DRENDO-510800 format. One record per atom (N, C-alpha, C, CB): residue in one letter; residue number from 1; x, y, z; atom name. Coordinates in Angstrom, 2 decimals. Glycine has a CB too. Layout:
resn / resi / xx / yy / zz / name
A / NUM / X / Y / Z / CA
...
END
This chain:
resn / resi / xx / yy / zz / name
X / 1 / -18.81 / 175.94 / 6.92 / N
X / 1 / -18.45 / 175.03 / 5.51 / CA
X / 1 / -19.31 / 175.14 / 4.52 / C
X / 1 / -18.40 / 173.53 / 5.67 / CB
X / 2 / -18.87 / 175.15 / 3.63 / N
X / 2 / -19.54 / 175.21 / 2.30 / CA
X / 2 / -20.60 / 174.18 / 1.86 / C
X / 2 / -18.54 / 175.15 / 1.34 / CB
X / 3 / -21.67 / 174.39 / 1.15 / N
X / 3 / -22.56 / 173.06 / 0.96 / CA
X / 3 / -22.21 / 173.21 / -0.72 / C
X / 3 / -24.57 / 173.15 / 1.58 / CB
X / 4 / -20.98 / 173.16 / -0.90 / N
X / 4 / -20.74 / 173.24 / -2.61 / CA
X / 4 / -21.16 / 171.81 / -2.79 / C
X / 4 / -18.94 / 173.61 / -3.31 / CB
X / 5 / -21.11 / 171.25 / -4.07 / N
X / 5 / -21.59 / 170.18 / -4.41 / CA
X / 5 / -20.21 / 169.31 / -5.17 / C
X / 5 / -22.90 / 170.53 / -5.29 / CB
X / 6 / -19.78 / 168.32 / -4.90 / N
X / 6 / -18.54 / 167.62 / -5.66 / CA
X / 6 / -19.36 / 166.66 / -6.46 / C
X / 6 / -17.28 / 166.80 / -4.63 / CB
X / 7 / -19.00 / 166.89 / -7.96 / N
X / 7 / -19.72 / 165.86 / -8.84 / CA
X / 7 / -18.84 / 164.54 / -8.94 / C
X / 7 / -19.98 / 166.47 / -10.36 / CB
X / 8 / -19.62 / 163.64 / -9.24 / N
X / 8 / -19.14 / 162.00 / -9.23 / CA
X / 8 / -19.53 / 161.39 / -10.06 / C
X / 8 / -19.44 / 161.18 / -8.23 / CB
X / 9 / -19.03 / 161.16 / -11.28 / N
X / 9 / -19.30 / 160.39 / -12.51 / CA
X / 9 / -18.64 / 159.07 / -12.65 / C
X / 9 / -18.92 / 161.16 / -13.63 / CB
X / 10 / -19.60 / 158.05 / -12.75 / N
X / 10 / -19.27 / 156.69 / -13.20 / CA
X / 10 / -20.14 / 156.40 / -14.49 / C
X / 10 / -19.56 / 155.58 / -12.01 / CB
X / 11 / -19.70 / 155.09 / -14.75 / N
X / 11 / -20.58 / 154.55 / -15.89 / CA
X / 11 / -22.09 / 154.56 / -15.80 / C
X / 11 / -20.24 / 153.18 / -16.11 / CB
X / 12 / -22.43 / 154.07 / -14.31 / N
X / 12 / -23.85 / 153.62 / -14.08 / CA
X / 12 / -24.41 / 154.82 / -13.32 / C
X / 12 / -23.99 / 152.15 / -13.22 / CB
X / 13 / -23.65 / 155.87 / -12.82 / N
X / 13 / -24.27 / 156.77 / -11.96 / CA
X / 13 / -23.65 / 158.36 / -12.16 / C
X / 13 / -24.06 / 156.18 / -10.46 / CB
X / 14 / -24.49 / 159.14 / -11.88 / N
X / 14 / -23.98 / 160.61 / -12.03 / CA
X / 14 / -24.67 / 161.17 / -10.30 / C
X / 14 / -24.86 / 161.60 / -13.80 / CB
X / 15 / -23.86 / 161.56 / -9.76 / N
X / 15 / -24.16 / 162.07 / -8.51 / CA
X / 15 / -23.60 / 163.36 / -8.01 / C
X / 15 / -23.84 / 161.18 / -7.67 / CB
X / 16 / -23.77 / 164.09 / -6.98 / N
X / 16 / -23.09 / 164.93 / -6.31 / CA
X / 16 / -23.12 / 164.69 / -4.97 / C
X / 16 / -23.44 / 166.07 / -6.58 / CB
X / 17 / -22.00 / 165.06 / -4.33 / N
X / 17 / -21.65 / 164.79 / -2.70 / CA
X / 17 / -21.67 / 166.44 / -2.38 / C
X / 17 / -19.83 / 163.83 / -2.28 / CB
X / 18 / -22.39 / 166.45 / -0.99 / N
X / 18 / -21.85 / 167.94 / -0.58 / CA
X / 18 / -20.57 / 167.68 / 0.24 / C
X / 18 / -23.01 / 168.86 / 0.40 / CB
X / 19 / -19.97 / 168.87 / 0.04 / N
X / 19 / -18.81 / 168.88 / 0.55 / CA
X / 19 / -18.59 / 168.89 / 1.98 / C
X / 19 / -18.26 / 169.78 / 0.06 / CB
X / 20 / -19.74 / 169.27 / 2.69 / N
X / 20 / -19.73 / 169.37 / 4.29 / CA
X / 20 / -19.95 / 167.88 / 4.65 / C
X / 20 / -21.01 / 170.43 / 5.00 / CB
X / 21 / -20.62 / 166.90 / 3.83 / N
X / 21 / -21.11 / 165.35 / 4.13 / CA
X / 21 / -19.86 / 164.66 / 4.13 / C
X / 21 / -22.18 / 164.62 / 2.98 / CB
X / 22 / -18.58 / 164.76 / 3.55 / N
X / 22 / -17.52 / 164.14 / 3.04 / CA
X / 22 / -16.68 / 164.13 / 4.54 / C
X / 22 / -16.83 / 164.97 / 1.63 / CB
X / 23 / -16.49 / 162.66 / 4.80 / N
X / 23 / -15.70 / 162.41 / 6.22 / CA
X / 23 / -14.12 / 162.23 / 5.83 / C
X / 23 / -16.32 / 160.88 / 7.09 / CB
X / 24 / -13.53 / 161.40 / 4.86 / N
X / 24 / -12.63 / 161.68 / 3.76 / CA
X / 24 / -12.59 / 160.67 / 2.68 / C
X / 24 / -11.32 / 161.84 / 4.26 / CB
X / 25 / -11.61 / 160.97 / 2.13 / N
X / 25 / -11.43 / 160.50 / 0.73 / CA
X / 25 / -10.13 / 159.62 / 0.32 / C
X / 25 / -11.42 / 161.72 / -0.12 / CB
X / 26 / -10.03 / 158.37 / -0.11 / N
X / 26 / -8.78 / 157.66 / -0.36 / CA
X / 26 / -8.61 / 157.40 / -1.75 / C
X / 26 / -8.70 / 156.40 / 0.38 / CB
X / 27 / -7.44 / 157.09 / -2.31 / N
X / 27 / -7.20 / 156.41 / -3.71 / CA
X / 27 / -6.98 / 154.99 / -3.71 / C
X / 27 / -6.04 / 156.97 / -4.39 / CB
X / 28 / -7.27 / 154.53 / -4.49 / N
X / 28 / -6.86 / 153.00 / -4.47 / CA
X / 28 / -6.61 / 152.64 / -5.89 / C
X / 28 / -8.02 / 151.99 / -3.84 / CB
X / 29 / -5.39 / 152.68 / -6.44 / N
X / 29 / -4.78 / 152.40 / -7.74 / CA
X / 29 / -5.64 / 153.81 / -8.54 / C
X / 29 / -5.18 / 150.54 / -8.40 / CB
X / 30 / -6.34 / 153.65 / -9.38 / N
X / 30 / -6.94 / 154.50 / -10.31 / CA
X / 30 / -8.49 / 154.84 / -9.83 / C
X / 30 / -6.88 / 153.78 / -11.76 / CB
X / 31 / -8.73 / 154.64 / -8.81 / N
X / 31 / -10.27 / 154.93 / -8.06 / CA
X / 31 / -9.79 / 155.88 / -7.17 / C
X / 31 / -11.12 / 153.57 / -7.17 / CB
X / 32 / -10.90 / 156.46 / -6.94 / N
X / 32 / -11.31 / 157.52 / -5.53 / CA
X / 32 / -12.42 / 156.84 / -4.88 / C
X / 32 / -11.91 / 159.25 / -5.94 / CB
X / 33 / -12.16 / 156.70 / -3.70 / N
X / 33 / -13.44 / 156.41 / -2.91 / CA
X / 33 / -13.58 / 157.68 / -1.70 / C
X / 33 / -13.31 / 154.73 / -2.16 / CB
X / 34 / -14.56 / 158.01 / -2.03 / N
X / 34 / -15.21 / 159.23 / -1.06 / CA
X / 34 / -16.15 / 158.48 / -0.14 / C
X / 34 / -16.14 / 160.51 / -1.96 / CB
X / 35 / -15.90 / 158.76 / 1.44 / N
X / 35 / -16.48 / 158.17 / 2.52 / CA
X / 35 / -17.46 / 159.27 / 2.94 / C
X / 35 / -15.44 / 157.70 / 3.60 / CB
X / 36 / -18.61 / 159.04 / 2.99 / N
X / 36 / -19.70 / 159.97 / 3.81 / CA
X / 36 / -20.18 / 159.04 / 5.07 / C
X / 36 / -21.20 / 160.43 / 2.75 / CB
X / 37 / -20.88 / 159.63 / 5.96 / N
X / 37 / -21.42 / 158.81 / 7.03 / CA
X / 37 / -22.36 / 157.66 / 6.22 / C
X / 37 / -22.32 / 159.82 / 8.16 / CB
X / 38 / -23.28 / 158.32 / 5.06 / N
X / 38 / -24.07 / 157.31 / 4.96 / CA
X / 38 / -23.55 / 156.15 / 3.63 / C
X / 38 / -25.53 / 158.00 / 4.79 / CB
X / 39 / -22.63 / 156.23 / 2.93 / N
X / 39 / -22.20 / 155.69 / 1.99 / CA
X / 39 / -20.67 / 155.75 / 1.51 / C
X / 39 / -22.96 / 156.06 / 1.21 / CB
X / 40 / -20.24 / 155.03 / 0.67 / N
X / 40 / -19.05 / 154.90 / -0.11 / CA
X / 40 / -19.59 / 155.21 / -1.48 / C
X / 40 / -18.33 / 153.46 / 0.02 / CB
X / 41 / -18.66 / 156.17 / -2.09 / N
X / 41 / -18.68 / 156.60 / -3.45 / CA
X / 41 / -17.34 / 156.32 / -4.26 / C
X / 41 / -19.00 / 158.06 / -3.45 / CB
X / 42 / -17.39 / 155.48 / -5.49 / N
X / 42 / -16.36 / 155.35 / -6.18 / CA
X / 42 / -16.23 / 155.47 / -7.23 / C
X / 42 / -15.98 / 154.64 / -6.08 / CB
X / 43 / -15.23 / 156.46 / -8.08 / N
X / 43 / -15.11 / 156.64 / -9.32 / CA
X / 43 / -13.85 / 156.52 / -9.45 / C
X / 43 / -15.61 / 157.70 / -9.80 / CB
X / 44 / -13.25 / 156.58 / -10.90 / N
X / 44 / -12.24 / 156.41 / -11.76 / CA
X / 44 / -11.74 / 158.17 / -11.77 / C
X / 44 / -12.81 / 155.59 / -13.33 / CB
X / 45 / -10.44 / 158.25 / -11.04 / N
X / 45 / -9.87 / 159.56 / -10.81 / CA
X / 45 / -8.59 / 159.64 / -9.99 / C
X / 45 / -10.85 / 160.35 / -10.17 / CB
X / 46 / -8.37 / 160.59 / -9.80 / N
X / 46 / -7.11 / 160.72 / -8.89 / CA
X / 46 / -7.50 / 161.96 / -7.58 / C
X / 46 / -5.61 / 161.29 / -10.04 / CB
X / 47 / -6.73 / 161.74 / -6.43 / N
X / 47 / -6.77 / 162.34 / -5.21 / CA
X / 47 / -6.53 / 163.77 / -5.52 / C
X / 47 / -5.80 / 161.76 / -4.22 / CB
X / 48 / -5.57 / 164.25 / -6.18 / N
X / 48 / -5.13 / 165.62 / -6.53 / CA
X / 48 / -6.40 / 166.33 / -7.18 / C
X / 48 / -3.83 / 165.59 / -7.56 / CB
X / 49 / -6.81 / 166.01 / -8.13 / N
X / 49 / -8.19 / 166.52 / -8.52 / CA
X / 49 / -9.18 / 167.03 / -7.97 / C
X / 49 / -8.72 / 165.87 / -8.92 / CB
X / 50 / -9.34 / 165.91 / -6.88 / N
X / 50 / -10.40 / 166.22 / -6.16 / CA
X / 50 / -9.99 / 167.03 / -4.91 / C
X / 50 / -11.12 / 165.01 / -5.85 / CB
X / 51 / -8.61 / 167.11 / -4.51 / N
X / 51 / -8.01 / 167.96 / -3.59 / CA
X / 51 / -8.33 / 169.28 / -3.93 / C
X / 51 / -6.62 / 167.79 / -3.49 / CB
X / 52 / -8.15 / 169.74 / -5.45 / N
X / 52 / -8.28 / 170.99 / -5.77 / CA
X / 52 / -9.72 / 171.48 / -5.75 / C
X / 52 / -7.69 / 171.15 / -6.96 / CB
X / 53 / -10.73 / 170.77 / -5.77 / N
X / 53 / -12.28 / 171.13 / -5.63 / CA
X / 53 / -12.40 / 171.13 / -4.14 / C
X / 53 / -13.42 / 170.00 / -6.37 / CB
X / 54 / -11.71 / 171.11 / -3.32 / N
X / 54 / -12.33 / 170.81 / -2.05 / CA
X / 54 / -11.72 / 172.08 / -1.19 / C
X / 54 / -11.93 / 169.20 / -1.44 / CB
X / 55 / -12.42 / 172.46 / 0.14 / N
X / 55 / -12.29 / 173.51 / 0.82 / CA
X / 55 / -10.86 / 173.51 / 1.67 / C
X / 55 / -13.51 / 173.59 / 1.63 / CB
X / 56 / -10.47 / 174.55 / 2.44 / N
X / 56 / -9.49 / 174.53 / 3.18 / CA
X / 56 / -9.90 / 173.56 / 4.25 / C
X / 56 / -9.12 / 175.83 / 3.58 / CB
X / 57 / -10.82 / 172.93 / 4.85 / N
X / 57 / -10.79 / 172.20 / 5.95 / CA
X / 57 / -10.32 / 170.92 / 5.54 / C
X / 57 / -12.03 / 172.16 / 6.62 / CB
X / 58 / -10.15 / 170.50 / 4.23 / N
X / 58 / -9.19 / 169.25 / 3.77 / CA
X / 58 / -8.11 / 169.17 / 3.75 / C
X / 58 / -9.22 / 168.84 / 2.78 / CB
X / 59 / -7.50 / 168.11 / 4.50 / N
X / 59 / -5.99 / 168.28 / 4.60 / CA
X / 59 / -5.62 / 166.74 / 4.13 / C
X / 59 / -5.37 / 168.77 / 6.30 / CB
X / 60 / -4.47 / 166.50 / 3.34 / N
X / 60 / -3.97 / 165.30 / 2.78 / CA
X / 60 / -2.95 / 164.95 / 3.84 / C
X / 60 / -3.39 / 165.44 / 1.28 / CB
X / 61 / -3.45 / 163.72 / 4.75 / N
X / 61 / -2.69 / 163.33 / 5.63 / CA
X / 61 / -1.71 / 162.05 / 5.18 / C
X / 61 / -3.55 / 163.09 / 6.71 / CB
X / 62 / -1.90 / 161.64 / 4.16 / N
X / 62 / -1.09 / 160.86 / 3.73 / CA
X / 62 / -1.08 / 160.84 / 1.98 / C
X / 62 / -1.43 / 159.61 / 4.44 / CB
X / 63 / -0.50 / 160.06 / 1.30 / N
X / 63 / -0.33 / 160.28 / -0.17 / CA
X / 63 / -1.34 / 159.80 / -1.00 / C
X / 63 / 0.83 / 159.73 / -0.64 / CB
X / 64 / -2.46 / 158.99 / -0.07 / N
X / 64 / -3.60 / 158.47 / -0.60 / CA
X / 64 / -4.74 / 158.89 / 0.17 / C
X / 64 / -3.54 / 157.10 / -0.69 / CB
X / 65 / -4.67 / 159.75 / 1.27 / N
X / 65 / -5.74 / 159.92 / 1.87 / CA
X / 65 / -6.11 / 161.20 / 2.22 / C
X / 65 / -5.74 / 159.23 / 2.80 / CB
X / 66 / -7.20 / 162.00 / 2.20 / N
X / 66 / -7.90 / 163.36 / 2.33 / CA
X / 66 / -8.44 / 163.34 / 3.43 / C
X / 66 / -8.88 / 163.74 / 1.36 / CB
X / 67 / -8.49 / 164.15 / 4.63 / N
X / 67 / -9.40 / 163.75 / 5.72 / CA
X / 67 / -10.26 / 165.34 / 5.64 / C
X / 67 / -8.46 / 163.25 / 7.41 / CB
X / 68 / -11.34 / 165.32 / 6.20 / N
X / 68 / -12.07 / 166.76 / 6.37 / CA
X / 68 / -11.80 / 167.17 / 8.13 / C
X / 68 / -14.06 / 166.58 / 5.91 / CB
X / 69 / -11.15 / 167.81 / 8.24 / N
X / 69 / -10.68 / 168.20 / 9.35 / CA
X / 69 / -12.04 / 168.61 / 10.28 / C
X / 69 / -9.63 / 169.32 / 9.05 / CB
X / 70 / -12.91 / 168.74 / 9.74 / N
X / 70 / -14.25 / 169.30 / 10.61 / CA
X / 70 / -14.92 / 167.92 / 10.92 / C
X / 70 / -15.44 / 170.45 / 9.64 / CB
X / 71 / -14.52 / 166.74 / 10.47 / N
X / 71 / -15.13 / 165.25 / 11.00 / CA
X / 71 / -14.22 / 164.60 / 11.74 / C
X / 71 / -15.54 / 164.21 / 9.87 / CB
X / 72 / -12.97 / 165.33 / 12.26 / N
X / 72 / -12.11 / 164.57 / 13.24 / CA
X / 72 / -12.60 / 164.81 / 14.66 / C
X / 72 / -10.58 / 164.99 / 13.13 / CB
X / 73 / -12.75 / 163.66 / 15.19 / N
X / 73 / -13.14 / 163.50 / 16.54 / CA
X / 73 / -11.53 / 163.60 / 17.58 / C
X / 73 / -14.04 / 161.86 / 16.62 / CB
X / 74 / -11.01 / 162.87 / 17.17 / N
X / 74 / -9.57 / 162.70 / 17.94 / CA
X / 74 / -8.35 / 162.26 / 17.06 / C
X / 74 / -9.69 / 161.55 / 19.12 / CB
X / 75 / -7.07 / 162.69 / 17.58 / N
X / 75 / -6.04 / 161.86 / 16.70 / CA
X / 75 / -5.19 / 161.28 / 18.19 / C
X / 75 / -4.90 / 163.03 / 15.32 / CB
X / 76 / -4.65 / 159.98 / 17.74 / N
X / 76 / -4.09 / 159.26 / 18.82 / CA
X / 76 / -3.22 / 158.28 / 18.26 / C
X / 76 / -5.11 / 158.66 / 19.69 / CB
X / 77 / -1.88 / 158.03 / 18.53 / N
X / 77 / -1.34 / 157.10 / 18.12 / CA
X / 77 / -1.39 / 156.63 / 16.80 / C
X / 77 / -1.62 / 156.39 / 18.78 / CB
X / 78 / -1.49 / 157.73 / 15.93 / N
X / 78 / -1.21 / 157.82 / 14.30 / CA
X / 78 / -2.49 / 157.12 / 13.68 / C
X / 78 / 0.34 / 156.93 / 13.76 / CB
X / 79 / -3.73 / 157.35 / 14.72 / N
X / 79 / -5.16 / 157.13 / 13.95 / CA
X / 79 / -5.79 / 158.33 / 14.32 / C
X / 79 / -6.11 / 155.77 / 14.40 / CB
X / 80 / -6.78 / 158.53 / 12.93 / N
X / 80 / -7.56 / 159.93 / 13.16 / CA
X / 80 / -8.97 / 159.18 / 13.32 / C
X / 80 / -7.47 / 161.25 / 11.72 / CB
X / 81 / -9.51 / 159.27 / 14.84 / N
X / 81 / -10.83 / 159.00 / 14.79 / CA
X / 81 / -11.86 / 159.85 / 14.39 / C
X / 81 / -11.11 / 158.68 / 15.79 / CB
X / 82 / -12.56 / 159.66 / 13.53 / N
X / 82 / -13.34 / 160.34 / 12.65 / CA
X / 82 / -14.99 / 160.36 / 13.24 / C
X / 82 / -13.13 / 159.59 / 11.18 / CB
X / 83 / -15.93 / 161.35 / 12.90 / N
X / 83 / -17.00 / 161.22 / 13.01 / CA
X / 83 / -17.62 / 159.71 / 12.80 / C
X / 83 / -17.38 / 162.13 / 12.29 / CB
X / 84 / -18.85 / 158.98 / 13.16 / N
X / 84 / -19.38 / 157.73 / 12.49 / CA
X / 84 / -18.69 / 156.52 / 13.13 / C
X / 84 / -19.11 / 157.73 / 10.91 / CB
X / 85 / -17.44 / 156.71 / 14.07 / N
X / 85 / -16.72 / 155.90 / 14.35 / CA
X / 85 / -15.77 / 155.37 / 12.92 / C
X / 85 / -17.59 / 154.97 / 15.04 / CB
X / 86 / -15.61 / 156.06 / 12.07 / N
X / 86 / -14.57 / 155.77 / 11.03 / CA
X / 86 / -13.23 / 155.93 / 11.77 / C
X / 86 / -14.69 / 156.78 / 9.71 / CB
X / 87 / -11.99 / 155.07 / 11.15 / N
X / 87 / -10.71 / 155.39 / 11.90 / CA
X / 87 / -9.82 / 155.36 / 10.33 / C
X / 87 / -10.18 / 154.04 / 13.36 / CB
X / 88 / -9.03 / 156.35 / 10.60 / N
X / 88 / -8.16 / 156.32 / 9.28 / CA
X / 88 / -6.72 / 156.34 / 9.79 / C
X / 88 / -8.44 / 157.66 / 8.23 / CB
X / 89 / -5.67 / 155.27 / 9.55 / N
X / 89 / -4.55 / 155.08 / 9.96 / CA
X / 89 / -3.38 / 155.83 / 8.98 / C
X / 89 / -4.48 / 153.64 / 10.10 / CB
X / 90 / -2.77 / 156.64 / 9.80 / N
X / 90 / -1.39 / 157.36 / 9.15 / CA
X / 90 / -0.23 / 156.76 / 9.40 / C
X / 90 / -1.11 / 158.73 / 9.60 / CB
X / 91 / 0.61 / 157.16 / 8.11 / N
X / 91 / 2.06 / 156.60 / 8.62 / CA
X / 91 / 2.88 / 157.43 / 9.67 / C
X / 91 / 3.03 / 156.46 / 7.38 / CB
X / 92 / 3.89 / 157.02 / 10.05 / N
X / 92 / 4.52 / 157.46 / 10.97 / CA
X / 92 / 5.22 / 158.82 / 10.59 / C
X / 92 / 5.32 / 156.47 / 11.38 / CB
X / 93 / 5.39 / 159.05 / 9.16 / N
X / 93 / 6.19 / 160.44 / 8.75 / CA
X / 93 / 4.64 / 161.41 / 8.78 / C
X / 93 / 7.24 / 160.36 / 6.80 / CB
X / 94 / 3.74 / 161.08 / 8.40 / N
X / 94 / 2.59 / 162.11 / 8.38 / CA
X / 94 / 1.75 / 162.28 / 9.70 / C
X / 94 / 1.59 / 161.70 / 7.25 / CB
X / 95 / 2.23 / 161.88 / 10.92 / N
X / 95 / 1.81 / 161.90 / 11.99 / CA
X / 95 / 1.71 / 163.30 / 12.76 / C
X / 95 / 2.49 / 161.03 / 12.52 / CB
X / 96 / 2.96 / 163.76 / 12.74 / N
X / 96 / 3.78 / 165.05 / 13.51 / CA
X / 96 / 3.04 / 166.14 / 12.52 / C
X / 96 / 5.87 / 165.05 / 13.40 / CB
X / 97 / 3.13 / 166.14 / 11.33 / N
X / 97 / 2.66 / 166.93 / 10.58 / CA
X / 97 / 1.02 / 167.25 / 10.52 / C
X / 97 / 3.16 / 166.50 / 9.52 / CB
X / 98 / 0.34 / 165.97 / 10.58 / N
X / 98 / -0.97 / 166.28 / 10.63 / CA
X / 98 / -1.38 / 166.39 / 11.83 / C
X / 98 / -1.71 / 165.50 / 10.02 / CB
X / 99 / -0.74 / 166.10 / 12.92 / N
X / 99 / -1.22 / 166.70 / 14.49 / CA
X / 99 / -0.99 / 168.20 / 14.46 / C
X / 99 / -0.22 / 166.03 / 15.90 / CB
X / 100 / 0.04 / 168.75 / 14.09 / N
X / 100 / 0.53 / 170.31 / 13.77 / CA
X / 100 / -0.64 / 171.02 / 13.21 / C
X / 100 / 1.83 / 170.44 / 12.64 / CB
X / 101 / -1.25 / 170.67 / 12.10 / N
X / 101 / -2.19 / 170.99 / 11.21 / CA
X / 101 / -3.49 / 171.27 / 11.92 / C
X / 101 / -2.30 / 169.96 / 10.24 / CB
X / 102 / -3.73 / 170.01 / 12.40 / N
X / 102 / -5.07 / 169.77 / 13.03 / CA
X / 102 / -5.14 / 170.73 / 14.50 / C
X / 102 / -5.23 / 168.00 / 13.35 / CB
X / 103 / -4.01 / 170.91 / 15.12 / N
X / 103 / -3.77 / 171.84 / 16.06 / CA
X / 103 / -4.41 / 173.15 / 15.80 / C
X / 103 / -2.42 / 171.97 / 16.21 / CB
X / 104 / -3.96 / 173.70 / 14.76 / N
X / 104 / -3.90 / 174.97 / 14.13 / CA
X / 104 / -5.20 / 175.02 / 13.71 / C
X / 104 / -2.88 / 175.16 / 13.04 / CB
X / 105 / -5.81 / 173.97 / 13.37 / N
X / 105 / -7.18 / 174.30 / 12.35 / CA
X / 105 / -8.37 / 174.50 / 13.76 / C
X / 105 / -7.71 / 172.54 / 10.93 / CB
X / 106 / -7.84 / 173.56 / 14.89 / N
X / 106 / -8.94 / 173.41 / 15.88 / CA
X / 106 / -9.03 / 174.88 / 16.58 / C
X / 106 / -8.62 / 172.12 / 17.02 / CB
X / 107 / -7.63 / 175.40 / 16.74 / N
X / 107 / -7.47 / 176.57 / 17.56 / CA
X / 107 / -7.83 / 177.99 / 16.71 / C
X / 107 / -5.93 / 176.56 / 18.10 / CB
X / 108 / -7.69 / 177.74 / 15.56 / N
X / 108 / -8.12 / 179.07 / 14.78 / CA
X / 108 / -10.00 / 178.93 / 14.72 / C
X / 108 / -7.23 / 179.07 / 12.88 / CB
X / 109 / -10.50 / 177.71 / 14.64 / N
X / 109 / -11.84 / 177.56 / 14.50 / CA
X / 109 / -12.57 / 178.02 / 15.89 / C
X / 109 / -12.11 / 176.08 / 14.09 / CB
X / 110 / -11.70 / 177.42 / 16.91 / N
X / 110 / -12.46 / 177.93 / 18.25 / CA
X / 110 / -12.25 / 179.48 / 18.37 / C
X / 110 / -11.83 / 177.18 / 19.69 / CB
X / 111 / -11.05 / 179.91 / 18.07 / N
X / 111 / -11.20 / 181.57 / 18.15 / CA
X / 111 / -12.30 / 182.24 / 17.51 / C
X / 111 / -10.05 / 182.25 / 17.53 / CB
X / 112 / -12.42 / 181.81 / 16.36 / N
X / 112 / -13.37 / 182.20 / 15.35 / CA
X / 112 / -15.06 / 181.84 / 15.65 / C
X / 112 / -12.86 / 181.47 / 14.04 / CB
X / 113 / -15.02 / 181.00 / 16.49 / N
X / 113 / -16.53 / 180.51 / 17.17 / CA
X / 113 / -17.33 / 179.50 / 15.93 / C
X / 113 / -17.71 / 182.20 / 17.57 / CB
X / 114 / -16.40 / 178.69 / 15.16 / N
X / 114 / -17.20 / 178.23 / 14.12 / CA
X / 114 / -17.26 / 176.85 / 14.84 / C
X / 114 / -16.59 / 178.35 / 12.52 / CB
END
């Protein structure tokens, strides 16, 4: 996975988050919240712009959530269990598509040895 940096600009802070450290990101109105195992980063923006910066390992499993498939531990009953004990709830409509895409991701990475 890429060591690429994702820039985050707020009124009080300029920082960069390593793409590989992102567990998931969510939008809340005009805010984007990036979750890592260490902390949350909140800034004004939109999820679509963030998704364009992120690599192929990130999947939009909900209209307001992007997950890093490398950080998914399991999918069960509409809940993505992520590293660090974080949980992401999916809507009923997104569950089957997310499950299918995650299965493809896992099998392709298992075959390549990543």
